[in-house]
C-alpha positions as CSV (number, residue, x, y, z in Angstrom):
1,M,5.5,-15.2,-1.8
2,E,5.9,-16.5,1.7
3,T,3.6,-16.3,4.7
4,I,4.9,-16.0,8.3
5,E,3.3,-15.8,11.7
6,A,4.9,-13.2,14.0
7,F,4.4,-10.9,17.0
8,A,4.9,-7.2,16.7
9,E,7.6,-5.8,18.8
10,E,8.4,-2.2,17.8
11,T,7.3,0.3,15.2
12,V,10.6,1.8,14.0
13,F,9.0,4.3,11.6
14,R,5.5,5.1,10.4
15,N,4.3,7.7,7.9
16,E,0.7,8.6,8.9
17,E,0.0,10.1,5.5
18,N,0.4,6.9,3.5
19,G,0.8,4.2,6.1
20,Y,4.3,3.2,5.2
21,T,5.7,1.4,8.2
22,V,8.9,-0.3,9.3
23,L,8.0,-2.8,12.0
24,V,10.3,-5.1,14.0
25,V,8.6,-8.5,14.5
26,R,9.6,-11.7,16.3
27,C,9.2,-14.8,14.2
28,G,10.1,-17.8,16.3
29,K,13.4,-16.9,17.9
30,S,14.4,-14.4,15.2
31,R,13.8,-10.6,15.0
32,V,13.3,-9.3,11.5
33,S,11.9,-6.1,9.9
34,A,8.6,-6.0,8.0
35,V,8.4,-3.1,5.6
36,G,5.4,-1.8,3.7
37,V,2.1,-0.1,4.0
38,M,0.1,-1.2,7.1
39,P,-2.5,0.0,9.6
40,P,-1.2,1.1,13.0
41,I,0.1,-2.0,14.8
42,A,0.7,-2.3,18.5
43,S,3.4,-4.2,20.3
44,G,2.3,-7.7,21.2
45,E,-0.2,-8.1,18.4
46,K,-0.1,-11.4,16.5
47,L,0.4,-11.0,12.8
48,R,0.1,-13.2,9.7
49,I,2.3,-11.5,7.1
50,S,2.6,-12.4,3.4
51,G,5.4,-11.0,1.3
52,E,8.8,-11.4,-0.4
53,W,12.1,-11.7,1.5
54,T,14.8,-9.2,0.6
55,E,18.3,-8.7,1.9
56,H,19.2,-5.1,2.8
57,P,23.0,-4.4,2.7
58,V,22.7,-2.5,6.0
59,Y,19.6,-3.7,7.8
60,G,19.8,-7.4,6.8
61,R,16.8,-9.6,6.1
62,Q,13.5,-7.9,5.6
63,I,10.0,-9.0,4.4
64,K,8.2,-6.7,2.0
65,V,4.6,-6.8,3.2
66,Q,2.1,-7.6,0.5
67,G,-0.7,-9.0,2.7
68,L,-1.4,-8.7,6.4
69,E,-3.8,-10.2,8.9
70,I,-4.0,-9.0,12.5
71,E,-5.3,-11.2,15.3
72,K,-6.8,-9.4,18.3
73,P,-4.9,-10.3,21.4
74,T,-6.8,-12.7,23.7
75,T,-4.5,-13.2,26.7
76,L,-4.6,-10.7,29.6
77,S,-0.9,-9.9,29.1
78,G,-1.4,-9.5,25.4
79,I,-4.3,-7.1,25.9
80,E,-2.4,-5.1,28.4
81,K,0.6,-4.8,26.2
82,Y,-1.5,-3.7,23.2
83,L,-3.3,-1.0,25.3
84,A,0.0,0.2,26.8
85,S,1.6,0.6,23.4
86,G,0.5,4.3,23.1
87,M,-1.6,3.7,20.0
88,I,-4.8,4.7,21.7
89,R,-4.9,8.3,22.9
90,G,-5.6,8.6,26.7
91,I,-4.3,5.1,27.6
92,G,-0.8,4.6,29.0
93,P,0.7,1.7,30.9
94,A,-1.0,2.5,34.2
95,T,-4.4,3.0,32.6
96,A,-4.0,-0.2,30.5
97,K,-3.4,-2.1,33.8
98,L,-6.5,-0.6,35.4
99,L,-8.7,-1.5,32.3
100,V,-7.5,-5.1,32.2
101,K,-8.1,-5.4,35.9
102,A,-11.6,-4.0,35.5
103,F,-12.8,-5.9,32.4
104,G,-10.4,-8.8,32.0
105,E,-10.5,-10.7,28.7
106,E,-13.5,-8.6,27.7
107,T,-11.6,-5.4,27.7
108,L,-11.4,-4.9,24.0
109,D,-15.0,-5.8,23.5
110,V,-16.0,-3.2,26.1
111,L,-13.9,-0.6,24.2
112,Y,-15.6,-1.5,21.0
113,A,-19.2,-2.1,22.0
114,Q,-19.7,-0.5,25.4
115,P,-17.3,2.4,25.7
116,E,-19.5,4.2,28.2
117,R,-18.4,1.6,30.8
118,L,-14.9,3.3,30.8
119,L,-16.5,5.7,33.4
120,E,-16.5,2.7,35.8
121,V,-12.7,2.8,36.0
122,Q,-11.3,5.1,38.7
123,G,-9.5,8.1,37.2
124,I,-11.3,8.1,33.9
125,G,-13.6,11.0,33.5
126,Q,-16.0,12.1,30.7
127,K,-13.3,14.0,28.7
128,R,-10.8,11.2,28.9
129,A,-13.3,8.6,28.1
130,A,-14.4,10.5,25.0
131,M,-10.8,10.7,23.9
132,I,-10.2,6.9,24.4
133,M,-13.5,6.1,22.6
134,E,-12.7,8.3,19.6
135,S,-9.1,7.0,19.3
136,Y,-10.1,3.3,19.6
137,A,-13.0,3.8,17.1
138,E,-10.5,5.2,14.6
139,Q,-8.2,2.3,15.0
140,A,-11.0,-0.2,14.8
141,Q,-12.5,1.4,11.7
142,Q,-9.2,1.4,9.8
143,R,-8.5,-2.2,10.7
144,E,-12.0,-3.3,9.7
145,A,-11.6,-1.5,6.4
146,M,-8.1,-3.1,5.9
147,V,-9.5,-6.6,6.7
148,F,-12.6,-6.0,4.4
149,L,-10.5,-4.7,1.5
150,Q,-7.7,-7.3,1.8
151,G,-10.3,-10.0,1.8
152,Y,-11.1,-9.0,-1.7
153,G,-7.5,-8.9,-2.9
154,V,-6.8,-5.2,-2.3
155,T,-3.1,-4.6,-1.3
156,P,-2.4,-3.0,2.0
157,A,-1.0,0.1,0.3
158,L,-4.2,0.6,-1.7
159,A,-6.4,-0.2,1.2
160,V,-4.8,2.7,3.2
161,K,-5.5,5.1,0.3
162,I,-9.1,3.9,0.1
163,F,-9.7,4.2,3.8
164,K,-8.2,7.8,3.8
165,R,-10.6,8.7,1.0
166,Y,-13.8,7.3,2.4
167,G,-13.2,6.9,6.2
168,E,-15.7,5.0,8.2
169,N,-18.1,4.8,5.3
170,V,-15.7,2.7,3.2
171,Q,-17.7,-0.5,3.3
172,Q,-21.0,1.1,2.7
173,I,-19.7,3.1,-0.3
174,I,-17.9,0.2,-1.9
175,R,-20.7,-2.3,-1.5
176,Q,-23.0,0.2,-3.1
177,N,-20.8,1.0,-6.1
178,P,-17.2,-0.3,-6.1
179,Y,-16.6,1.4,-9.4
180,R,-16.5,4.8,-7.6
181,L,-12.9,3.8,-6.7
182,V,-11.7,4.4,-10.3
183,D,-12.8,8.1,-10.1
184,D,-12.1,8.8,-6.5
185,V,-8.8,7.0,-5.6
186,E,-5.6,7.5,-7.5
187,G,-4.0,4.2,-8.3
188,V,-7.2,2.2,-8.6
189,G,-7.8,1.2,-12.2
190,F,-10.9,-0.4,-13.6
191,K,-9.6,-3.9,-13.4
192,T,-8.9,-3.6,-9.7
193,A,-12.4,-2.2,-9.1
194,D,-13.9,-4.9,-11.3
195,R,-12.2,-7.7,-9.4
196,L,-13.5,-6.2,-6.2
197,A,-17.0,-5.8,-7.7
198,A,-17.1,-9.4,-8.8
199,S,-16.1,-10.6,-5.3
200,L,-19.0,-8.5,-3.9
201,G,-21.4,-10.2,-6.3
202,V,-21.9,-7.3,-8.8
203,E,-23.4,-8.7,-12.0
204,K,-21.5,-8.5,-15.2
205,D,-24.3,-6.5,-16.9
206,S,-24.7,-4.0,-14.0
207,E,-25.1,-0.5,-15.3
208,Y,-22.6,0.7,-12.7
209,R,-20.0,-1.7,-14.2
210,I,-20.7,-0.8,-17.8
211,A,-20.7,3.0,-17.1
212,A,-17.4,2.7,-15.2
213,G,-15.9,0.7,-18.1
214,I,-16.9,3.3,-20.7
215,K,-15.5,6.2,-18.7
216,Y,-12.3,4.2,-18.0
217,T,-11.9,3.4,-21.7
218,L,-12.1,7.1,-22.5
219,A,-9.7,8.1,-19.7
220,D,-7.2,5.4,-20.8
221,A,-7.4,6.7,-24.4
222,T,-6.6,10.2,-23.1
223,G,-3.9,9.1,-20.7
224,S,-2.0,6.4,-22.6
225,A,-2.7,7.3,-26.3
226,G,-3.1,11.1,-26.1
227,H,-6.6,11.1,-27.7
228,C,-9.0,14.0,-26.9
229,Y,-12.0,11.8,-27.9
230,L,-12.9,8.4,-29.3
231,P,-15.3,7.9,-32.2
232,R,-18.5,6.3,-30.8
233,A,-18.0,3.1,-32.7
234,E,-14.4,2.7,-31.6
235,L,-15.3,3.5,-28.0
236,I,-18.0,0.8,-28.0
237,E,-15.6,-1.7,-29.5
238,A,-12.8,-0.9,-27.0
239,A,-15.3,-1.0,-24.1
240,Q,-16.5,-4.4,-25.4
241,R,-12.9,-5.8,-25.2
242,L,-12.6,-4.5,-21.7
243,L,-16.0,-5.5,-20.3
244,G,-17.0,-8.5,-22.4
245,N,-20.6,-7.3,-22.7
246,E,-22.8,-7.1,-25.8
247,A,-22.5,-3.9,-27.9
248,Q,-26.2,-3.2,-27.4
249,A,-25.9,-3.1,-23.6
250,I,-22.9,-0.7,-23.9
251,E,-24.7,1.5,-26.3
252,R,-27.7,1.8,-23.9
253,V,-25.5,2.8,-21.0
254,L,-23.5,5.2,-23.2
255,D,-26.6,7.0,-24.3
256,A,-27.6,7.4,-20.6
257,L,-24.1,8.8,-19.8
258,I,-24.5,11.3,-22.6
259,L,-28.0,12.4,-21.5
260,G,-26.7,12.7,-17.9
261,H,-23.7,14.8,-19.1
262,E,-21.2,12.4,-17.6
263,V,-19.6,12.2,-21.1
264,S,-19.9,14.7,-23.9
265,A,-20.7,13.8,-27.5
266,Q,-20.5,15.9,-30.7
267,L,-20.9,15.3,-34.4
268,L,-17.6,16.1,-36.1
269,P,-16.4,15.8,-39.7
270,D,-14.2,12.8,-40.5
271,G,-12.8,12.4,-44.0
272,E,-15.7,12.5,-46.4
273,G,-18.3,11.7,-43.7
274,E,-19.1,12.5,-40.0
275,V,-18.4,10.7,-36.8
276,V,-19.9,11.0,-33.3
277,A,-17.0,12.0,-31.1
278,V,-17.3,11.1,-27.4
279,Y,-15.2,13.0,-24.8
280,L,-14.7,13.1,-21.1
281,P,-16.3,16.5,-20.2
282,R,-13.0,17.8,-18.8
283,T,-11.2,17.2,-22.1
284,Y,-14.0,18.5,-24.2
285,R,-14.1,21.8,-22.2
286,A,-10.3,22.1,-22.5
287,E,-10.3,21.7,-26.3
288,V,-13.2,24.1,-26.9
289,E,-11.6,26.7,-24.6
290,V,-8.2,26.5,-26.3
291,A,-9.8,27.0,-29.7
292,R,-11.8,30.0,-28.4
293,R,-8.9,31.7,-26.7
294,L,-6.5,31.2,-29.6
295,R,-9.2,32.8,-31.9
296,E,-9.4,35.7,-29.5
297,M,-5.6,36.1,-29.6
298,V,-5.6,36.1,-33.4
299,D,-8.4,38.7,-33.5
300,A,-6.4,40.9,-31.1
301,M,-3.0,40.6,-32.7
302,P,-1.0,43.7,-32.1
303,E,-0.2,46.2,-34.8
304,S,2.7,45.5,-37.1
305,M,6.2,46.8,-36.2
306,S,7.4,46.5,-39.8
307,T,8.7,50.0,-40.2
308,G,12.3,49.8,-41.2
309,L,12.4,46.0,-40.4
310,D,14.6,45.0,-43.3
311,A,17.2,47.7,-42.3
312,Q,17.1,46.5,-38.7
313,I,17.7,42.9,-39.8
314,A,20.6,44.0,-42.0
315,E,22.1,45.9,-39.1
316,L,21.9,42.8,-36.9
317,E,23.5,40.7,-39.6
318,A,26.4,43.1,-39.7
319,M,26.8,43.2,-35.9
320,E,26.7,39.5,-35.5
321,G,28.7,38.6,-38.7
322,I,25.9,36.4,-40.1
323,S,23.8,36.3,-43.2
324,F,20.2,35.1,-42.8
325,H,18.7,32.8,-45.4
326,A,15.5,34.0,-47.1
327,Q,13.5,31.5,-45.0
328,Q,15.0,32.8,-41.8
329,K,14.2,36.4,-42.8
330,E,10.6,35.4,-43.5
331,A,10.3,33.8,-40.0
332,I,11.7,36.9,-38.4
333,R,9.3,39.2,-40.4
334,T,6.3,37.0,-39.6
335,A,7.1,37.0,-35.9
336,V,7.6,40.7,-35.7
337,Q,4.8,41.8,-38.1
338,S,2.1,39.2,-37.1
339,G,2.5,39.4,-33.4
340,M,1.4,35.7,-33.2
341,C,3.1,33.0,-35.2
342,V,4.5,29.5,-35.3
343,I,8.1,28.7,-36.4
344,T,8.9,25.1,-37.1
345,G,12.0,23.3,-38.3
346,G,14.3,20.4,-37.7
347,P,17.7,20.4,-36.1
348,G,20.2,22.8,-37.7
349,T,17.6,25.0,-39.4
350,G,18.5,28.0,-37.3
351,K,15.5,28.3,-34.9
352,T,17.7,29.5,-32.0
353,T,19.4,32.1,-34.2
354,I,16.0,33.4,-35.2
355,I,14.8,33.5,-31.6
356,K,17.8,35.6,-30.6
357,C,17.2,38.0,-33.5
358,I,13.5,38.3,-32.6
359,I,14.5,39.1,-29.0
360,R,16.8,41.9,-30.2
361,L,14.2,43.4,-32.4
362,L,11.3,43.3,-30.0
363,S,13.1,44.1,-26.7
364,V,12.9,47.8,-27.5
365,H,9.1,47.5,-27.7
366,G,8.5,45.9,-24.2
367,D,9.3,43.0,-21.9
368,I,10.0,39.6,-23.3
369,A,9.8,36.2,-21.6
370,L,11.0,32.8,-22.7
371,A,9.5,29.5,-21.7
372,A,9.6,25.8,-22.5
373,P,7.6,22.8,-21.2
374,T,10.4,21.1,-19.3
375,G,13.3,22.1,-17.0
376,R,15.9,20.7,-19.4
377,A,14.4,22.5,-22.4
378,A,14.1,25.8,-20.5
379,K,17.8,25.4,-19.3
380,R,18.9,24.8,-22.9
381,M,16.9,27.8,-24.1
382,S,18.5,30.0,-21.5
383,E,22.0,29.0,-22.4
384,A,21.3,29.5,-26.2
385,C,19.6,32.8,-25.9
386,G,21.5,34.4,-23.1
387,M,18.5,35.2,-20.9
388,E,16.4,33.4,-18.4
389,A,13.8,30.9,-19.7
390,K,11.3,29.4,-17.3
391,T,9.3,26.2,-17.4
392,L,5.7,26.9,-18.3
393,H,4.6,25.7,-14.9
394,R,7.0,28.1,-13.2
395,L,6.0,30.9,-15.6
396,L,2.3,30.3,-14.8
397,E,3.1,30.1,-11.0
398,Y,1.7,26.8,-10.0
399,G,0.1,27.1,-6.6
400,G,-2.2,24.3,-5.6
401,E,-4.1,21.3,-7.0
402,E,-3.4,20.1,-10.5
403,G,-4.1,22.8,-13.1
404,D,-4.4,25.4,-10.4
405,F,-2.1,28.2,-11.5
406,A,-1.8,31.6,-10.0
407,R,-1.7,33.2,-13.4
408,T,-5.3,33.4,-14.6
409,P,-7.6,35.8,-16.6
410,D,-7.9,37.7,-13.3
411,N,-4.1,37.7,-12.8
412,P,-2.6,37.6,-16.2
413,L,1.1,37.6,-17.3
414,E,2.4,41.1,-17.8
415,M,5.1,40.8,-20.5
416,D,4.6,42.1,-24.0
417,T,6.0,39.1,-25.9
418,L,6.2,35.4,-24.9
419,I,8.4,33.0,-26.9
420,I,7.8,29.3,-26.2
421,D,10.2,26.6,-27.4
422,E,9.5,22.8,-27.8
423,M,5.8,23.4,-28.6
424,S,5.4,19.8,-29.8
425,M,5.4,18.8,-26.1
426,V,2.5,21.1,-25.0
427,D,-0.7,19.1,-24.5
428,I,-4.3,20.5,-24.5
429,F,-4.5,21.0,-20.8
430,L,-1.2,22.9,-20.4
431,M,-2.2,25.0,-23.5
432,R,-5.4,26.0,-21.9
433,S,-3.7,27.1,-18.7
434,L,-1.2,29.1,-20.8
435,L,-3.9,30.9,-22.8
436,R,-5.9,31.7,-19.7
437,A,-2.8,33.6,-18.5
438,L,-2.4,35.7,-21.7
439,T,-4.0,38.9,-22.5
440,P,-5.3,39.4,-26.0
441,G,-2.9,41.8,-27.8
442,M,0.2,40.1,-26.2
443,R,2.7,38.7,-28.7
444,L,2.9,34.9,-28.7
445,I,5.7,33.2,-30.7
446,M,5.6,29.4,-30.7
447,V,8.7,27.4,-31.8
448,G,9.0,23.7,-32.3
449,D,9.7,20.7,-34.5
450,A,6.5,19.3,-36.0
451,D,8.2,16.0,-37.0
452,Q,8.9,15.0,-33.4
453,L,6.7,12.7,-31.4
454,P,3.6,14.5,-30.2
455,S,3.0,15.4,-26.5
456,V,2.8,12.7,-23.9
457,G,-0.5,14.3,-22.7
458,A,-3.7,14.5,-24.6
459,G,-4.0,16.4,-27.8
460,N,-1.9,17.3,-30.8
461,V,-1.7,21.1,-30.3
462,L,1.2,22.1,-32.5
463,H,0.1,19.9,-35.4
464,D,-3.5,21.1,-35.2
465,I,-2.5,24.8,-35.1
466,L,-0.3,24.3,-38.1
467,E,-2.9,22.3,-40.0
468,S,-5.7,24.9,-39.3
469,G,-3.8,27.7,-41.0
470,V,-5.4,30.2,-38.7
471,I,-2.1,31.4,-37.2
472,P,0.7,32.6,-39.4
473,S,3.5,30.0,-39.6
474,V,6.9,29.5,-41.3
475,E,8.6,26.1,-41.8
476,L,12.4,26.1,-41.9
477,T,13.8,23.4,-44.2
478,E,17.4,24.7,-45.0
479,I,20.1,23.3,-42.8
480,F,22.6,25.8,-41.5
481,R,24.2,24.3,-38.4
482,Q,26.4,21.7,-40.1
483,D,30.0,21.0,-39.3
484,E,31.8,19.3,-42.1
485,K,32.5,16.3,-40.0
486,S,29.1,16.1,-38.2
487,M,26.5,13.6,-39.4
488,I,23.9,14.0,-36.6
489,V,21.9,16.8,-38.2
490,Y,22.6,15.4,-41.7
491,N,21.3,11.9,-40.8
492,A,18.3,13.3,-38.8
493,H,17.1,15.0,-42.0
494,R,17.8,11.8,-44.1
495,I,15.7,9.8,-41.6
496,N,12.9,12.4,-41.8
497,R,12.9,12.2,-45.6
498,G,12.7,8.4,-45.4
499,E,16.4,7.7,-46.3
500,A,18.8,5.5,-44.5
501,P,21.4,7.3,-42.4
502,R,25.0,7.1,-43.3
503,L,26.7,4.9,-40.6
504,N,30.3,4.9,-39.4
505,A,31.5,7.5,-41.8
506,K,35.2,8.2,-41.2
507,G,35.7,10.9,-38.5
508,S,31.9,11.2,-38.0
509,D,29.8,11.4,-34.8
510,F,27.1,8.9,-35.9
511,F,28.0,5.3,-35.3
512,F,26.4,1.9,-35.5
513,E,27.5,-1.4,-33.9
514,R,26.0,-4.7,-34.9
515,A,24.6,-7.1,-32.3
516,S,23.6,-10.7,-32.9
517,S,20.6,-10.6,-30.5
518,P,18.8,-8.3,-28.1
519,A,20.7,-9.7,-25.2
520,D,24.0,-9.2,-27.1
521,A,22.9,-5.6,-27.9
522,A,22.2,-5.0,-24.2
523,H,25.6,-6.3,-23.2
524,K,27.3,-4.1,-25.8
525,I,25.4,-1.0,-24.7
526,V,26.7,-1.5,-21.1
527,R,30.3,-2.0,-22.3
528,L,30.1,1.1,-24.6
529,C,28.8,3.2,-21.7
530,A,31.3,1.9,-19.2
531,D,34.5,1.5,-21.2
532,R,34.7,2.6,-24.8
533,L,32.6,5.9,-25.1
534,P,34.1,7.6,-22.0
535,G,37.6,7.0,-23.3
536,F,36.6,8.1,-26.8
537,T,34.7,11.3,-25.8
538,G,36.1,12.2,-22.4
539,L,32.6,12.5,-21.1
540,D,31.0,11.2,-17.9
541,P,29.0,8.0,-18.8
542,V,26.2,8.7,-16.3
543,S,25.6,12.4,-16.3
544,Q,26.6,13.2,-19.9
545,M,25.5,10.1,-21.8
546,Q,21.9,8.9,-22.1
547,V,20.6,5.5,-23.2
548,L,17.3,5.7,-24.9
549,S,15.0,2.8,-25.7
550,P,12.0,2.6,-27.9
551,T,10.4,0.0,-25.6
552,K,9.9,-0.6,-21.9
553,K,10.1,-4.4,-22.0
554,G,12.5,-7.0,-23.4
555,D,16.2,-7.4,-23.1
556,C,16.8,-3.9,-24.6
557,G,13.8,-2.3,-22.9
558,V,14.0,0.5,-20.3
559,F,13.5,-1.8,-17.3
560,A,16.2,-4.4,-18.2
561,L,18.8,-1.9,-19.3
562,N,18.3,0.1,-16.2
563,Q,19.0,-2.9,-14.1
564,L,22.2,-3.7,-16.1
565,L,23.4,-0.1,-16.0
566,Q,22.7,0.3,-12.3
567,E,24.7,-2.8,-11.6
568,E,27.6,-1.4,-13.6
569,F,27.6,2.2,-12.4
570,N,26.1,2.0,-8.9
571,P,26.3,-1.5,-7.4
572,P,25.4,-2.1,-3.8
573,A,28.0,-1.2,-1.1
574,P,28.0,-1.2,2.7
575,H,28.3,2.6,2.8
576,K,25.4,3.2,0.3
577,H,21.9,3.5,1.8
578,E,19.1,2.0,-0.2
579,R,15.4,2.3,-0.5
580,V,13.3,-0.5,-2.0
581,R,10.0,0.4,-3.7
582,T,7.9,-2.2,-5.5
583,D,10.4,-3.8,-8.0
584,T,13.1,-1.1,-7.8
585,T,16.0,-0.6,-5.5
586,F,17.2,3.0,-5.3
587,R,20.7,3.7,-4.0
588,E,22.5,6.9,-3.1
589,G,24.1,8.1,-6.4
590,D,21.4,6.7,-8.7
591,K,20.2,8.6,-11.7
592,V,16.4,8.9,-11.5
593,M,13.5,10.4,-13.4
594,Q,10.2,11.8,-12.2
595,T,7.4,10.0,-14.1
596,R,4.3,11.9,-13.0
597,N,3.5,15.6,-12.3
598,N,3.5,16.0,-8.5
599,Y,2.3,19.5,-7.9
600,Q,2.5,19.3,-4.1
601,L,6.1,18.1,-3.7
602,E,8.2,20.9,-2.2
603,W,11.7,21.8,-3.3
604,K,14.4,24.2,-2.5
605,K,17.2,25.7,-4.7
606,E,20.2,27.8,-3.7
607,G,20.3,31.1,-5.5
608,V,22.2,34.3,-5.5
609,F,20.2,35.7,-2.6
610,G,19.9,32.4,-0.6
611,W,17.6,29.5,-0.7
612,E,14.5,29.7,-3.0
613,D,11.5,27.5,-2.1
614,G,8.8,26.2,-4.4
615,Q,6.4,23.4,-5.2
616,G,6.1,21.0,-8.1
617,V,8.2,18.3,-9.7
618,F,7.2,17.3,-13.2
619,N,7.1,14.3,-15.5
620,G,10.4,13.9,-17.2
621,D,12.6,15.8,-14.7
622,I,16.0,14.0,-14.3
623,G,18.2,14.1,-11.2
624,F,20.4,12.1,-8.9
625,V,19.7,10.6,-5.5
626,R,21.9,12.7,-3.1
627,S,21.0,10.9,0.1
628,I,18.7,8.3,1.7
629,D,17.9,8.7,5.4
630,P,17.2,5.2,6.8
631,Q,15.8,6.5,10.0
632,E,13.3,9.0,8.5
633,H,12.8,6.8,5.4
634,T,13.2,9.8,3.1
635,M,15.2,10.2,-0.2
636,T,16.6,13.5,-1.4
637,V,17.0,14.0,-5.1
638,V,18.8,16.9,-6.8
639,F,17.5,17.7,-10.3
640,D,19.4,19.1,-13.3
641,D,18.3,22.6,-12.5
642,E,19.7,22.3,-8.9
643,R,16.2,21.9,-7.3
644,E,16.5,19.7,-4.3
645,A,13.4,17.7,-3.3
646,T,12.9,15.3,-0.5
647,Y,10.7,12.2,-1.2
648,E,8.9,10.1,1.4
649,G,6.3,7.4,1.4
650,G,4.3,7.1,-1.7
651,D,6.0,10.0,-3.5
652,I,8.9,7.6,-4.2
653,D,6.6,5.6,-6.4
654,D,6.8,8.4,-9.0
655,L,10.5,7.9,-9.5
656,E,12.2,5.5,-11.9
657,L,15.8,4.7,-12.6
658,A,17.0,6.9,-15.5
659,Y,20.2,5.3,-16.7
660,C,17.9,4.3,-19.6
661,I,14.7,6.2,-20.4
662,S,12.1,5.8,-23.2
663,V,12.4,8.0,-26.3
664,H,9.0,9.5,-25.4
665,K,10.4,10.6,-22.0
666,S,13.4,12.2,-23.7
667,Q,11.3,14.8,-25.5
668,G,12.5,18.4,-24.9
669,S,15.9,17.2,-23.7
670,E,19.3,17.2,-25.3
671,F,22.3,15.0,-24.2
672,P,25.9,15.2,-25.4
673,V,25.8,11.4,-26.2
674,V,22.8,9.2,-27.1
675,I,23.0,5.4,-27.2
676,M,20.0,3.5,-28.5
677,P,19.2,-0.2,-29.3
678,A,17.6,-1.0,-32.7
679,V,16.7,-4.7,-32.3
680,G,13.1,-4.8,-33.6
681,G,9.9,-4.9,-31.7
682,P,6.2,-3.9,-32.0
683,P,5.7,-2.0,-35.2
684,M,3.3,0.5,-33.5
685,L,6.2,1.6,-31.4
686,L,9.1,1.5,-33.8
687,T,8.3,4.4,-36.2
688,R,10.2,6.9,-38.3
689,N,9.4,9.8,-36.0
690,L,10.5,7.9,-32.9
691,L,13.9,7.3,-34.5
692,Y,14.1,10.9,-35.6
693,T,13.2,12.1,-32.1
694,A,15.9,9.9,-30.6
695,V,18.6,11.0,-33.0
696,T,17.8,14.7,-32.5
697,R,18.3,14.4,-28.8
698,A,22.1,14.1,-29.3
699,R,24.5,17.1,-29.5
700,K,27.9,15.4,-29.9
701,L,27.5,11.7,-30.7
702,V,24.9,9.1,-31.6
703,M,25.5,5.3,-31.2
704,I,23.0,2.8,-32.4
705,V,23.4,-0.8,-31.5
706,G,21.6,-3.7,-33.1
707,R,20.7,-4.6,-36.7
708,E,20.7,-2.4,-39.8
709,A,17.4,-4.1,-40.8
710,A,15.7,-2.8,-37.6
711,I,16.8,0.8,-38.5
712,D,15.5,0.3,-42.1
713,Q,12.2,-1.0,-40.7
714,M,11.7,2.0,-38.4
715,I,12.4,4.4,-41.3
716,A,10.0,2.6,-43.6
717,N,7.3,2.7,-40.8
718,T,5.6,6.0,-41.3
719,H,2.4,4.8,-39.7
720,T,1.8,7.1,-36.8
721,R,-1.2,6.2,-34.7
722,R,-3.8,8.9,-35.4
723,R,-4.6,11.1,-32.4
724,Y,-8.3,12.0,-32.2
725,S,-8.4,15.7,-31.7
726,A,-10.7,18.4,-33.1
727,L,-8.7,21.5,-32.3
728,C,-7.9,22.1,-36.0
729,Y,-11.6,21.8,-36.9
730,R,-12.7,24.1,-34.1
731,L,-10.1,26.8,-35.2
732,K,-11.2,26.6,-38.8
733,Q,-14.9,26.7,-37.8
734,M,-14.3,29.9,-35.7
735,Q,-12.3,31.5,-38.6
736,A,-15.3,31.0,-40.8
737,L,-17.7,32.8,-38.4
């Protein structure tokens, strides 16, 4: 990091929502651009900028601002230039000259401490004076907040977010309880708040600190590990690691949080004994509500439509020229007769064929809707079934803040049957929103693969529903979709059974290439994507092939492979505009993925009757950067389902390069070709169900690069980290009532 002293010359661009600014500054005899999040800056102000130098292919040398100090102008010409910049409402060049003439070097002090003296200046009346006072106060407050926060190591970008949340009360609030930041400001984690608190002199054993650490530990367990709760003992142990306090102190504060209803606690069965389960209230309420609403759906299951069902199935077999296996017939009967059921099975077991049959049988009894958790999964379902499938968010008509859907108990969905695919991806919060939109008596058919990785979000919904036995279910185990030469489905089931896949069989579509090291594997993956596989398959290496990695870090992790693949497929060029955010450079033409649900981001899509508008881009959506506007500092991304969204400011932080994505992020998607490294790594990540999930993402070809021993280790590793969830228990408990 380098620090420079410079004078502000011109603000080329500024986003008032998030403070992102492009500022031309004069550093010595040179004019350079400073880019990053900053408070409003006027021409002529003296700045001390800390940051990293970058070279933009079009705009030349730039400094990415990571720290900023602003010195108040002291000379008469500097003060006049600052006031004439247009930053303060009610002051233009002429008024700036009058103010400096009236108050001299004390002008800024007068504006700050004695603004009533503005009335002494000819031409400034009560109304205009009030406008100037208000505008200058706003600028001063934001600058004071920025100086205060940056003094404690807060980045300018985060300082702007904090100021927008608390306004003029920022110092008072943070001095009183800096840990409020964790709950109130997105992007502030416990460690950031803890550093700030330590700088402010907050004691290590402060109850504020311990309470915040406990709640953060629970939130992190929900967000990163998918737990709905943590056992009390495990929570205390994890909080100890985070806080460094004695267990007794943490227990005392935890008891106070439970009594104050800031966290929820319940005694739950655990093996042969019991455990005190501690929840965040939001997660507890979601789990309890899902169990209750599922139970209501079961109790109100519609009457059986079994009359002549076998004859109808036989008629469909004759029409389609197929013969259903006994398992498939059982699944069809269960779906039609029960009105609510779960159908599970791995690749090639005929789930899609069964869905199509169920649609034919039930379509005469009312409206049917299809849905899936992601855009890619919905698109695939539409193509396979020959009718529209929507994402669950679109089906539920998202319309506001997170979790705020237009479809509610007061405005329920109106179809007679709903069929949902890829149920393994549905977390406890999305399941709650879905069930709120259903009317008891509606048919609900849930389809998925129980052996895939669980949802990214909290809960283990599909697994818990199956384990509870409350809802009728059928597991498909017979393989039907199997070309003589195809090994993908065959090997997926071998992996699931704990057997090594058959590699490089003659004429097959499942290949393995040895690599001597992770770096060698990374090099070979790039060359496979760029040269060998496109020639062998005739497919586009960027849009039709997907590199998946089990890890984010390392030579074969998501980050490193994305850099190598971007250099290969989309290197810098004078005609390509770029946008730099944190450690990533985005270019026009880049393949990108949304990494967080953004419910507010607007999109448009060209349809049969013109452009359709909507809101919401979701975690896992993949697209391509169509254009970058260097003047407006926006980036337009077109997603797989043709939605076009324009990103600006902080929204771009939710995008990552997607030449390589993690196996977890690939859930619900299918790609013609999947390439994956197998080079070893943390055992907790390299598991059998992760390898199974990766392999089942491919339709035409799988290529694994690395070591056979790493594949064997993954297959042998059946240890899947337990997800703490009580949905199964709650469903069984309700059944017993």
